[in-house]
N, C-alpha and C positions, 0 to 999 in steps of 0.2 A: 504494500499499499504506500501511497504517497503521503507526505507530511505537510501539515499546516502549523506554522509557528504563530501562536496567539498571545498577545499581551492584553491582559484584562484591564478593567478600569482602575484597579489598585496598583497596576505596574508589574504584576506577576506574569512571567512568560512561561508558557507551557507549549510543548509540542504534541500534537495529536495526529492520529492516523486519519487521513481524509478518504472518504469514499468517493471515487470518481463517478461522474454521472449525476451527482447531487450538486446543489448549489453550495457555495461556501456557507451561506446562512444555515442550511439544513445540517451541514457538518458541525457548525458551532452549536446549534440548538441540540443536536443529538449527543454532544459532548458536555452538556449542562452549562454552557456559557450563558450569561444573562442577556440573551438576544430576544426581545419581545416578539418580533416578527408578526405583528398584529394582523397584517394583510395576508399572511401565509405565503409570501413570495410573489405577489401580484404587482409589485412596483406601484403601490398606492399609499404607502406610508414610508416613514424613514426610521423605523424602529430597529433596523438591522444595520445601521450606519457603522462603517469601519474606516480606518485610515490604513491604506495599503502602503507598505514600505516602497519608497520611490523606485528602487531597482525592479520591483515587481509591477508597480503601477503602469509603467511604460510598456509592459508586455501584454496588458489586458486590452480587450476591445474597448473602444471609446464608449463613454456613457451615452445612453439614449437621451433624447430630449426630455422625456418624462422623468428619468432618474435625475438628470441635472436640475430640473425644476424642484423636485422634492428635496434634493440636497441644498439648493439655494435657500429654501425655507427653513433649513436647520440653523439653529444658533451656534452650531459647532463645525460648520463646513471648513475644510482645509483643502489645499490643492490636490491632495491624494485621497480625498473622500470618495467612497463608493458605497452603494447598497449591496450588502453581501448576498442578497437574494438574486442579484443580477450577474453574479460571477459563477459560471459553471466550473466546478472543480474537475480538472483533467490531470492526466499524468504529467503534462508539460508544466503544471503549476506546482510540482513537487518542491517543497521548501518555501511556499508562499508565506510571507511574513506580514502580519497585520496587527493593528491595535483596535480594540473595541472602543468606539467613540462614546463620549458621555451621553447620558439620556437627555433629551430635550424636555 
């Protein structure tokens, strides 16, 4: 399995086994990280907001317009902000490093 390196809101970094074919949000949720994911991955809320390490951010597909609008409405948006529900976890993302954003 491929790995995801997650830093939680308290600054604790944990490496988890990621299931390919699931979204990053589903992997975080399934590993008991505090991701609300209220919309269930439909890109209609921002409760799965993460900051992707810059070296990984540039390897991801661009944000959709909907994702960008939701992130713009967040009080915690940063240049490497993404909604984790919009990132499909693949073998190519082995080692993906991210930080869970503060709750809005």
